[in-house]
N, CA, C and O of each residue as an XYZ file, in Angstrom:
780
protein
N      23.057     10.247     16.728
C      23.216      9.316     15.593
C      21.908      8.534     15.380
O      21.344      8.042     16.357
N      21.418      8.403     14.177
C      20.278      7.714     13.847
C      20.224      6.287     14.434
O      21.170      5.521     14.248
N      19.105      5.905     15.159
C      19.042      4.622     15.782
C      19.224      3.501     14.802
O      19.900      2.523     15.121
N      18.645      3.595     13.604
C      18.826      2.527     12.576
C      20.206      2.342     12.193
O      20.597      1.194     11.984
N      21.049      3.386     12.065
C      22.443      3.306     11.705
C      23.290      2.594     12.839
O      24.172      1.768     12.600
N      22.933      2.994     14.041
C      23.583      2.385     15.230
C      23.251      0.873     15.309
O      24.139      0.047     15.518
N      21.899      0.518     15.131
C      21.536     -0.796     15.213
C      22.197     -1.672     14.143
O      22.599     -2.809     14.390
N      22.296     -1.052     12.870
C      22.963     -1.757     11.835
C      24.347     -2.065     12.090
O      24.804     -3.155     11.747
N      25.123     -1.104     12.722
C      26.552     -1.313     13.128
C      26.665     -2.612     14.193
O      27.557     -3.459     14.149
N      25.661     -2.578     15.071
C      25.675     -3.628     16.076
C      25.465     -4.936     15.466
O      26.180     -5.900     15.737
N      24.394     -4.982     14.564
C      24.024     -6.217     13.845
C      25.181     -6.787     12.981
O      25.334     -8.001     12.843
N      25.952     -5.907     12.435
C      27.014     -6.296     11.534
C      28.087     -7.022     12.332
O      28.727     -7.953     11.844
N      28.279     -6.553     13.631
C      29.308     -7.107     14.468
C      28.819     -8.467     14.999
O      29.640     -9.361     15.202
N      27.515     -8.647     15.227
C      27.059     -9.849     15.872
C      26.382    -10.825     14.932
O      26.027    -11.897     15.422
N      26.169    -10.611     13.714
C      25.534    -11.447     12.688
C      24.294    -12.118     13.263
O      24.385    -13.300     13.596
N      23.170    -11.482     13.404
C      22.009    -12.076     13.991
C      21.499    -13.284     13.198
O      21.845    -13.458     12.030
N      20.667    -14.124     13.851
C      19.964    -15.201     13.148
C      18.607    -14.537     12.677
O      17.902    -13.856     13.421
N      18.339    -14.805     11.414
C      17.094    -14.282     10.777
C      16.399    -15.508     10.159
O      16.906    -16.117      9.217
N      15.213    -15.856     10.720
C      14.415    -16.944     10.249
C      13.232    -16.395      9.448
O      12.553    -15.435      9.814
N      13.046    -17.096      8.318
C      11.994    -16.617      7.417
C      11.076    -17.767      7.105
O      11.538    -18.842      6.725
N       9.796    -17.567      7.257
C       8.765    -18.585      7.049
C       8.629    -18.741      5.495
O       8.920    -17.838      4.711
N       8.169    -19.941      5.135
C       8.037    -20.312      3.706
C       6.670    -20.029      3.054
O       6.587    -19.127      2.219
N       5.628    -20.740      3.389
C       4.310    -20.617      2.865
C       3.652    -19.275      3.301
O       3.690    -18.875      4.465
N       3.052    -18.617      2.290
C       2.423    -17.330      2.416
C       3.371    -16.176      2.903
O       2.962    -15.056      3.212
N       4.720    -16.588      2.938
C       5.610    -15.440      3.163
C       6.525    -15.344      1.890
O       6.691    -14.273      1.306
N       7.110    -16.521      1.490
C       7.947    -16.500      0.292
C       7.249    -17.086     -0.910
O       7.478    -16.646     -2.037
N       6.416    -18.055     -0.694
C       5.775    -18.725     -1.778
C       4.189    -18.859     -1.385
O       3.748    -18.586     -0.269
N       3.443    -19.306     -2.442
C       2.108    -19.652     -2.166
C       1.819    -21.034     -2.969
O       2.024    -21.149     -4.178
N       1.356    -21.985     -2.203
C       1.008    -23.339     -2.837
C      -0.610    -23.282     -2.851
O      -1.270    -23.118     -1.825
N      -1.118    -23.424     -4.031
C      -2.518    -23.372     -4.146
C      -3.256    -24.556     -3.677
O      -2.848    -25.660     -4.037
N      -4.260    -24.467     -2.943
C      -5.231    -25.492     -2.499
C      -5.822    -26.034     -3.860
O      -5.726    -25.427     -4.926
N      -6.407    -27.180     -3.699
C      -6.979    -27.824     -4.911
C      -8.209    -27.007     -5.398
O      -8.501    -27.048     -6.594
N      -8.917    -26.293     -4.557
C     -10.051    -25.453     -4.892
C      -9.651    -24.091     -5.517
O     -10.479    -23.444     -6.157
N      -8.477    -23.690     -5.345
C      -8.007    -22.364     -5.817
C      -7.620    -22.370     -7.318
O      -7.127    -23.383     -7.815
N      -7.835    -21.276     -8.024
C      -7.463    -21.211     -9.340
C      -5.979    -20.527     -9.323
O      -5.806    -19.382     -8.905
N      -4.924    -21.355     -9.826
C      -3.593    -20.858     -9.759
C      -3.366    -19.583    -10.740
O      -4.050    -19.447    -11.754
N      -2.503    -18.794    -10.420
C      -2.195    -17.723    -11.378
C      -1.332    -18.301    -12.457
O      -0.859    -19.432    -12.343
N      -1.105    -17.491    -13.573
C      -0.384    -17.917    -14.743
C       1.124    -18.168    -14.215
O       1.776    -19.016    -14.824
N       1.663    -17.567    -13.242
C       2.992    -17.649    -12.839
C       3.264    -18.932    -12.031
O       4.408    -19.241    -11.698
N       2.156    -19.686    -11.719
C       2.378    -20.895    -10.826
C       2.964    -21.998    -11.565
O       2.660    -22.231    -12.735
N       3.809    -22.685    -10.891
C       4.559    -23.829    -11.575
C       4.124    -25.130    -10.905
O       3.807    -25.106     -9.715
N       4.092    -26.249    -11.597
C       3.802    -27.565    -11.061
C       4.940    -28.063    -10.320
O       6.074    -27.897    -10.769
N       4.718    -28.713     -9.126
C       5.717    -29.314     -8.359
C       5.148    -30.594     -7.602
O       4.040    -30.551     -7.066
N       5.913    -31.687     -7.579
C       5.549    -32.795     -7.025
C       6.396    -33.122     -5.704
O       7.622    -33.191     -5.777
N       5.808    -33.295     -4.653
C       6.499    -33.571     -3.350
C       5.716    -34.745     -2.643
O       4.509    -34.695     -2.408
N       6.529    -35.793     -2.334
C       5.981    -37.011     -1.726
C       4.754    -37.412     -2.468
O       3.694    -37.602     -1.872
N       4.880    -37.551     -3.810
C       3.911    -38.080     -4.737
C       2.651    -37.276     -4.795
O       1.635    -37.777     -5.277
N       2.662    -36.111     -4.349
C       1.416    -35.168     -4.365
C       1.808    -33.989     -5.279
O       2.823    -33.331     -5.053
N       1.005    -33.739     -6.290
C       1.275    -32.561     -7.263
C       0.627    -31.347     -6.680
O      -0.484    -31.385     -6.149
N       1.379    -30.234     -6.798
C       0.966    -28.905     -6.363
C       1.179    -27.919     -7.565
O       1.886    -28.193     -8.535
N       0.513    -26.778     -7.406
C       0.912    -25.635     -8.200
C       1.299    -24.549     -7.209
O       0.579    -24.256     -6.254
N       2.464    -23.963     -7.469
C       3.009    -22.988     -6.548
C       3.606    -21.846     -7.232
O       4.154    -21.953     -8.329
N       3.489    -20.648     -6.522
C       4.064    -19.500     -7.109
C       4.999    -18.755     -6.101
O       4.754    -18.702     -4.896
N       6.059    -18.201     -6.678
C       6.984    -17.479     -5.907
C       6.462    -16.048     -5.718
O       5.921    -15.453     -6.650
N       6.631    -15.494     -4.487
C       6.251    -14.109     -4.274
C       7.246    -13.161     -5.076
O       8.466    -13.293     -4.978
N       6.666    -12.230     -5.847
C       7.568    -11.250     -6.512
C       8.416    -10.545     -5.507
O       7.901     -9.995     -4.533
N       9.763    -10.546     -5.726
C      10.660     -9.869     -4.932
C      11.211    -10.802     -3.720
O      12.049    -10.355     -2.937
N      10.722    -12.056     -3.614
C      11.206    -12.886     -2.483
C      12.743    -13.023     -2.584
O      13.373    -12.896     -1.534
N      13.389    -13.258     -3.681
C      14.756    -13.432     -3.765
C      15.471    -12.124     -3.336
O      16.483    -12.158     -2.637
N      14.978    -11.106     -3.724
C      15.616     -9.721     -3.421
C      15.488     -9.535     -1.882
O      16.444     -9.110     -1.233
N      14.290     -9.861     -1.300
C      14.204     -9.793      0.168
C      15.156    -10.649      0.846
O      15.801    -10.188      1.787
N      15.318    -11.877      0.458
C      16.347    -12.715      1.127
C      17.700    -12.196      0.918
O      18.510    -12.201      1.844
N      17.995    -11.745     -0.256
C      19.378    -11.087     -0.422
C      19.609     -9.953      0.489
O      20.727     -9.803      0.982
N      18.649     -9.145      0.752
C      18.808     -8.061      1.584
C      18.984     -8.556      3.102
O      19.811     -7.992      3.818
N      18.266     -9.529      3.547
C      18.370    -10.090      4.817
C      19.825    -10.832      5.077
O      20.395    -10.874      6.168
N      20.279    -11.381      3.900
C      21.586    -12.074      3.917
C      22.725    -10.974      4.123
O      23.793    -11.299      4.642
N      22.494     -9.761      3.736
C      23.457     -8.737      4.024
C      23.557     -8.431      5.424
O      24.618     -8.002      5.877
N      22.451     -8.628      6.223
C      22.373     -8.210      7.658
C      22.778     -9.373      8.578
O      23.462     -9.136      9.573
N      22.372    -10.646      8.274
C      22.629    -11.744      9.169
C      22.676    -13.089      8.483
O      22.761    -13.218      7.262
N      22.614    -14.074      9.346
C      22.603    -15.528      8.887
C      21.142    -15.837      8.744
O      20.388    -15.850      9.717
N      20.739    -16.095      7.467
C      19.265    -16.348      7.163
C      19.039    -17.873      7.086
O      19.831    -18.635      6.531
N      17.865    -18.266      7.701
C      17.430    -19.592      7.715
C      15.961    -19.680      7.443
O      15.250    -18.707      7.692
N      15.459    -20.787      6.945
C      14.014    -21.018      6.704
C      13.520    -21.734      7.932
O      14.193    -22.592      8.501
N      12.321    -21.354      8.323
C      11.538    -21.942      9.539
C      10.106    -22.123      9.031
O       9.388    -21.150      8.803
N       9.699    -23.401      8.854
C       8.357    -23.706      8.376
C       7.731    -24.848      9.008
O       8.405    -25.792      9.418
N       6.424    -24.800      9.108
C       5.684    -25.938      9.713
C       5.347    -26.972      8.653
O       4.641    -27.949      8.901
N       5.898    -26.711      7.416
C       5.736    -27.744      6.360
C       6.751    -28.913      6.603
O       7.646    -28.863      7.447
N       6.513    -29.967      5.768
C       7.437    -30.999      5.933
C       8.840    -30.680      5.354
O       8.955    -29.802      4.498
N       9.853    -31.341      5.783
C      11.233    -31.042      5.316
C      11.350    -31.335      3.873
O      11.989    -30.566      3.155
N      10.750    -32.447      3.371
C      10.936    -32.679      1.912
C      10.293    -31.584      1.079
O      10.810    -31.181      0.037
N       9.178    -31.125      1.555
C       8.383    -30.022      0.869
C       9.288    -28.749      0.808
O       9.460    -28.121     -0.237
N       9.889    -28.395      2.082
C      10.686    -27.164      2.078
C      11.965    -27.294      1.172
O      12.359    -26.333      0.510
N      12.595    -28.506      1.163
C      13.776    -28.695      0.355
C      13.360    -28.563     -1.058
O      14.102    -27.920     -1.801
N      12.258    -29.093     -1.539
C      11.824    -29.031     -2.910
C      11.529    -27.632     -3.352
O      11.915    -27.213     -4.444
N      10.832    -26.897     -2.488
C      10.526    -25.481     -2.787
C      11.764    -24.624     -2.863
O      11.866    -23.725     -3.698
N      12.668    -24.900     -2.018
C      14.005    -24.140     -1.960
C      14.702    -24.472     -3.369
O      15.189    -23.565     -4.044
N      14.727    -25.763     -3.766
C      15.423    -26.090     -5.026
C      14.674    -25.569     -6.240
O      15.284    -25.055     -7.178
N      13.387    -25.695     -6.226
C      12.506    -25.285     -7.431
C      12.644    -23.751     -7.617
O      12.767    -23.300     -8.756
N      12.629    -22.969     -6.578
C      12.632    -21.491     -6.726
C      14.068    -20.877     -6.437
O      14.266    -19.663     -6.416
N      15.036    -21.819     -6.219
C      16.443    -21.246     -6.081
C      16.448    -20.225     -5.005
O      16.892    -19.096     -5.211
N      15.952    -20.607     -3.833
C      15.924    -19.634     -2.720
C      17.200    -19.403     -1.952
O      17.325    -18.455     -1.177
N      18.253    -20.394     -2.211
C      19.569    -20.178     -1.739
C      19.815    -20.693     -0.343
O      20.821    -20.348      0.277
N      18.948    -21.484      0.144
C      19.154    -22.116      1.537
C      19.950    -23.436      1.340
O      19.648    -24.255      0.472
N      20.963    -23.585      2.182
C      21.676    -24.944      2.238
C      20.780    -25.774      3.148
O      20.122    -25.239      4.040
N      20.757    -27.091      2.916
C      19.809    -27.989      3.636
C      19.874    -27.851      5.114
O      18.831    -27.856      5.767
N      21.082    -27.722      5.703
C      21.215    -27.545      7.084
C      20.616    -26.353      7.705
O      20.496    -26.331      8.930
N      20.204    -25.302      6.944
C      19.706    -24.123      7.245
C      18.115    -24.072      7.081
O      17.476    -23.023      7.159
N      17.566    -25.297      6.851
C      16.088    -25.361      6.669
C      15.486    -26.059      7.858
O      15.716    -27.259      8.005
N      14.784    -25.449      8.664
C      14.072    -26.069      9.810
C      12.678    -26.238      9.533
O      11.989    -25.255      9.262
N      12.176    -27.446      9.577
C      10.823    -27.790      9.259
C      10.025    -28.399     10.353
O      10.454    -28.392     11.507
N       8.871    -28.930     10.038
C       8.021    -29.499     11.066
C       8.654    -30.396     12.043
O       8.449    -30.246     13.248
N       9.425    -31.338     11.572
C      10.021    -32.337     12.531
C      10.957    -31.676     13.443
O      11.086    -32.116     14.586
N      11.621    -30.658     13.042
C      12.592    -29.869     13.909
C      11.740    -29.182     15.032
O      12.124    -29.255     16.200
N      10.657    -28.555     14.718
C       9.802    -27.851     15.651
C       9.196    -28.775     16.676
O       9.153    -28.499     17.875
N       8.726    -29.897     16.140
C       8.061    -30.882     17.049
C       9.061    -31.588     18.065
O       8.745    -31.906     19.211
N      10.247    -31.780     17.517
C      11.249    -32.480     18.303
C      11.962    -31.650     19.390
O      12.615    -32.261     20.235
N      11.894    -30.431     19.429
C      12.690    -29.356     19.174
C      14.211    -29.564     19.104
O      14.878    -29.700     20.130
N      14.742    -29.586     17.877
C      16.122    -29.709     17.725
C      16.667    -28.610     16.806
O      16.199    -28.432     15.681
N      17.611    -27.917     17.285
C      18.327    -26.774     16.583
C      19.797    -26.816     16.968
O      20.126    -26.851     18.154
N      20.641    -26.814     16.027
C      22.028    -26.937     16.336
C      22.768    -25.544     16.009
O      23.584    -25.411     15.097
N      22.393    -24.610     16.821
C      22.993    -23.245     16.701
C      23.400    -22.719     18.071
O      22.715    -22.994     19.056
N      24.395    -22.040     18.152
C      24.767    -21.363     19.469
C      23.895    -20.202     19.723
O      23.558    -19.487     18.778
N      23.488    -19.948     20.978
C      22.602    -18.795     21.214
C      23.191    -17.523     20.691
O      24.405    -17.315     20.696
N      22.278    -16.656     20.229
C      22.676    -15.344     19.766
C      21.781    -14.253     20.456
O      20.640    -14.507     20.842
N      22.363    -13.043     20.584
C      21.669    -11.898     21.184
C      20.503    -11.467     20.309
O      19.452    -11.112     20.843
N      20.644    -11.482     18.964
C      19.552    -11.041     18.141
C      19.086    -12.188     17.253
O      19.810    -12.751     16.432
N      17.892    -12.463     17.477
C      17.169    -13.516     16.624
C      15.890    -12.895     16.161
O      15.145    -12.343     16.970
N      15.611    -12.965     14.894
C      14.440    -12.485     14.265
C      13.560    -13.483     13.560
O      14.137    -14.359     12.917
N      12.294    -13.474     13.588
C      11.399    -14.284     12.820
C      10.463    -13.383     11.960
O       9.720    -12.534     12.454
N      10.563    -13.634     10.693
C       9.631    -12.998      9.685
C       8.564    -14.021      9.268
O       8.862    -15.059      8.676
N       7.363    -13.700      9.586
C       6.258    -14.631      9.218
C       4.962    -13.815      8.875
O       4.806    -12.646      9.229
N       4.098    -14.497      8.196
C       2.778    -13.831      7.754
C       1.818    -14.053      8.842
O       0.888    -13.254      8.952
N       1.922    -15.028      9.655
C       0.789    -15.285     10.652
C       0.924    -14.331     11.721
O       2.024    -13.851     11.995
N      -0.262    -13.989     12.423
C      -0.225    -13.146     13.624
C       0.668    -13.894     14.704
O       0.823    -15.115     14.693
N       1.187    -13.118     15.553
C       2.128    -13.703     16.569
C       1.472    -14.873     17.411
O       2.101    -15.900     17.667
N       0.220    -14.665     17.811
C      -0.378    -15.605     18.640
C      -0.530    -16.973     17.930
O      -0.628    -17.998     18.603
N      -0.548    -16.997     16.658
C      -0.719    -18.208     15.836
C       0.721    -18.860     15.631
O       0.810    -19.915     15.002
N       1.714    -18.309     16.097
C       3.092    -18.783     15.876
C       3.846    -19.142     17.187
O       5.069    -19.031     17.276
N       3.052    -19.579     18.201
C       3.638    -19.874     19.495
C       4.702    -20.966     19.343
O       5.742    -20.889     19.998
N       4.468    -22.014     18.471
C       5.438    -23.121     18.398
C       6.749    -22.627     17.809
O       7.829    -23.003     18.265
N       6.648    -21.806     16.822
C       7.955    -21.238     16.210
C       8.730    -20.454     17.275
O       9.944    -20.586     17.436
N       7.981    -19.659     17.969
C       8.577    -18.759     18.993
C       9.239    -19.546     20.081
O      10.360    -19.265     20.505
N       8.507    -20.543     20.519
C       9.035    -21.436     21.533
C      10.270    -22.186     21.068
O      11.210    -22.380     21.839
N      10.275    -22.619     19.776
C      11.350    -23.409     19.195
C      12.580    -22.487     19.154
O      13.695    -22.980     19.323
N      12.429    -21.193     18.939
C      13.572    -20.331     18.827
C      14.095    -19.816     20.114
O      15.145    -19.174     20.140
N      13.413    -20.068     21.177
C      13.954    -19.639     22.528
C      15.311    -20.097     22.913
O      16.103    -19.401     23.548
N      15.560    -21.410     22.461
C      16.838    -22.017     22.868
C      18.062    -21.357     22.192
O      19.184    -21.533     22.667
N      17.868    -20.616     21.116
C      18.960    -19.903     20.501
C      19.022    -18.451     20.719
O      19.898    -17.774     20.180
N      18.117    -17.943     21.495
C      17.948    -16.573     21.861
C      18.466    -16.232     23.197
O      17.885    -16.707     24.173
N      19.453    -15.492     23.355
C      20.052    -15.073     24.674
C      19.001    -14.269     25.340
O      18.805    -14.412     26.547
N      18.279    -13.390     24.593
C      17.168    -12.532     25.237
C      15.938    -13.283     25.574
O      14.938    -12.655     25.922
N      15.927    -14.614     25.498
C      14.827    -15.553     25.775
C      13.792    -15.678     24.837
O      13.037    -16.649     24.900
N      13.649    -14.731     23.887
C      12.529    -14.768     22.895
C      12.969    -13.951     21.732
O      13.547    -12.882     21.924
N      12.724    -14.401     20.530
C      13.058    -13.787     19.238
C      12.172    -12.554     19.001
O      11.037    -12.490     19.472
N      12.731    -11.552     18.240
C      11.897    -10.403     17.735
C      11.031    -11.059     16.627
O      11.482    -11.907     15.856
N       9.775    -10.611     16.606
C       8.811    -11.152     15.696
C       8.424     -9.978     14.749
O       8.031     -8.912     15.223
N       8.538    -10.183     13.397
C       8.163     -9.231     12.434
C       7.196     -9.796     11.480
O       7.552    -10.681     10.702
N       5.941     -9.318     11.492
C       4.916     -9.849     10.623
C       4.911     -9.303      9.216
O       4.932     -8.084      9.050
N       4.884    -10.128      8.203
C       4.834     -9.697      6.751
C       3.392     -9.832      6.341
O       2.569    -10.490      6.977
N       3.135     -9.146      5.206
C       1.766     -9.245      4.702
C       1.702    -10.662      4.040
O       2.670    -11.138      3.447
N       0.557    -11.280      4.169
C       0.324    -12.602      3.657
C       0.350    -12.572      2.146
O      -0.209    -11.670      1.521
N       1.038    -13.617      1.529
C       1.002    -13.718      0.100
C       0.138    -14.962     -0.300
O       0.324    -16.092      0.152
N      -0.847    -14.607     -1.221
C      -1.758    -15.661     -1.609
C      -1.604    -15.925     -3.109
O      -2.555    -16.394     -3.734
N      -0.491    -15.653     -3.686
C      -0.261    -15.918     -5.090
C      -0.434    -14.787     -5.962
O      -1.009    -13.777     -5.556
N       0.041    -14.886     -7.179
C      -0.054    -13.845     -8.179
C       0.936    -12.709     -7.964
O       2.055    -12.891     -7.483
N       0.491    -11.600     -8.324
C       1.404    -10.371     -8.167
C       1.046     -9.407     -7.036
O       1.593     -8.310     -6.922
N       0.079     -9.876     -6.181
C      -0.347     -8.964     -5.078
C       0.659     -9.107     -3.918
O       1.152    -10.201     -3.642
N       0.935     -8.033     -3.281
C       1.713     -7.894     -2.124
C       3.214     -8.480     -2.380
O       3.706     -9.401     -1.729
N       3.835     -7.796     -3.418
C       5.213     -8.230     -3.693
C       6.207     -7.636     -2.624
O       5.873     -6.667     -1.941
N       7.389     -8.220     -2.501
C       8.407     -7.637     -1.743
C       9.085     -6.608     -2.708
O      10.134     -6.896     -3.283
N       8.502     -5.481     -2.860
C       9.086     -4.415     -3.632
C       9.996     -3.633     -2.754
O      10.072     -3.884     -1.551
N      10.741     -2.620     -3.366
C      11.718     -1.851     -2.582
C      11.109     -1.291     -1.279
O      11.690     -1.338     -0.194
N       9.893     -0.761     -1.481
C       9.205     -0.129     -0.371
C       8.926     -1.082      0.774
O       9.181     -0.760      1.934
N       8.397     -2.270      0.447
C       8.176     -3.294      1.532
C       9.509     -3.819      2.108
O       9.630     -4.006      3.319
N      10.438     -4.039      1.296
C      11.771     -4.485      1.782
C      12.303     -3.494      2.762
O      12.787     -3.849      3.837
N      12.209     -2.225      2.375
C      12.702     -1.128      3.236
C      11.923     -1.130      4.584
O      12.499     -1.003      5.665
N      10.656     -1.273      4.460
C       9.770     -1.286      5.671
C      10.165     -2.424      6.641
O      10.322     -2.190      7.840
N      10.320     -3.626      6.128
C      10.651     -4.836      6.897
C      12.138     -4.702      7.464
O      12.372     -5.048      8.622
N      13.031     -4.249      6.724
C      14.414     -4.083      7.311
C      14.427     -2.961      8.265
O      15.186     -3.034      9.231
N      13.695     -1.965      8.110
C      13.582     -0.890      9.165
C      13.055     -1.478     10.451
O      13.576     -1.243     11.542
N      11.988     -2.259     10.279
C      11.358     -2.971     11.506
C      12.387     -3.865     12.215
O      12.396     -3.956     13.443
N      13.238     -4.513     11.443
C      14.361     -5.258     12.030
C      15.273     -4.411     12.733
O      15.572     -4.718     13.887
N      15.773     -3.360     12.189
C      16.787     -2.461     12.772
C      16.177     -1.795     14.052
O      16.895     -1.551     15.022
N      14.916     -1.523     14.038
C      14.278     -0.806     15.152
C      13.887     -1.729     16.350
O      13.714     -1.284     17.485
N      13.758     -3.078     16.008
C      13.355     -3.930     17.077
C      14.302     -3.924     18.229
O      15.509     -3.788     18.028
N      13.799     -4.069     19.453
C      14.704     -4.107     20.625
C      14.029     -4.765     21.713
O      13.061     -5.488     21.480
N      14.523     -4.547     23.067
C      13.928     -5.197     24.184
C      12.368     -4.952     24.276
O      11.631     -5.829     24.727
N      11.923     -3.823     23.869
C      10.468     -3.558     23.898
C       9.727     -4.617     23.121
O       8.718     -5.159     23.573
N      10.270     -4.915     21.890
C       9.621     -5.944     21.041
C       9.639     -7.208     21.737
O       8.663     -7.956     21.682
N      10.765     -7.526     22.442
C      10.785     -8.873     23.151
C       9.665     -8.851     24.257
O       8.975     -9.860     24.403
N       9.469     -7.799     25.000
C       8.516     -7.744     26.091
C       7.179     -7.851     25.411
O       6.325     -8.610     25.868
N       6.962     -7.131     24.350
C       5.656     -7.221     23.661
C       5.364     -8.637     23.137
O       4.229     -9.112     23.183
N       6.409     -9.286     22.645
C       6.264    -10.712     22.227
C       5.917    -11.576     23.418
O       5.017    -12.406     23.297
N       6.557    -11.441     24.540
C       6.243    -12.219     25.745
C       4.903    -11.934     26.140
O       4.176    -12.895     26.395
N       4.442    -10.745     26.234
C       3.060    -10.385     26.702
C       2.096    -10.988     25.762
O       1.099    -11.537     26.230
N       2.295    -10.942     24.422
C       1.317    -11.425     23.479
C       1.199    -13.007     23.596
O       0.112    -13.578     23.500
N       2.389    -13.663     23.809
C       2.323    -15.086     24.016
C       1.685    -15.401     25.233
O       0.941    -16.381     25.200
N       1.814    -14.749     26.379
C       1.172    -14.969     27.649
C      -0.427    -14.914     27.404
O      -1.179    -15.822     27.760
N      -0.840    -13.760     26.765
C      -2.210    -13.651     26.681
C      -2.868    -14.645     25.634
O      -4.050    -14.968     25.753
N      -2.102    -15.101     24.648
C      -2.615    -16.091     23.630
C      -2.620    -17.439     24.442
O      -3.535    -18.221     24.185
N      -1.760    -17.766     25.324
C      -1.847    -19.041     26.157
C      -3.053    -18.984     27.093
O      -3.658    -20.022     27.360
N      -3.406    -17.862     27.575
C      -4.485    -17.767     28.467
C      -5.713    -17.890     27.790
O      -6.654    -18.450     28.352
N      -5.835    -17.363     26.469
C      -7.075    -17.450     25.621
C      -7.301    -18.878     25.248
O      -8.466    -19.257     25.123
N      -6.276    -19.745     25.048
C      -6.390    -21.026     24.547
C      -6.398    -22.114     25.605
O      -6.684    -23.271     25.298
N      -6.074    -21.745     26.901
C      -6.073    -22.748     27.949
C      -7.421    -22.880     28.545
O      -7.618    -23.686     29.454
């Protein structure tokens, strides 16, 4: 039997937690020195105005992930910013499923531990230690599986097209204990480099 099919059956029974990053994964908020694309929309958060664009295919990517498990947002941005981006782009997260900077710093997460926990993020693993550490308390396997997506910098480049969504969901289905060990090893080495 195909390993992806078997993994899919297991995941359907267990409903994994899937966490998705916001900035440079689902959206891009332009810095003041950047020229926004035509698709960028103005948004005001905490009295600061931004221009932000939604990654093409982001909603389709989230819909595919929601077929697989319980999808939540995990971002180092402020909670108000995350809530507003969710509302503006109709990303479909309920407020209790958005985990932002203050959650990560405090670490507070109100979920029962699960065997399968995944994090989709654009940053390299070593730059996401805080998110990984935050998710340890809901991961029976001690550490979530990490799946890196291509960085989105606005406009039409690097969309979540069918090919990319298929690649990322395949990575999810194929991740296993080896990925967990690789994640642990990468975190260990990144700690040694920064200590």
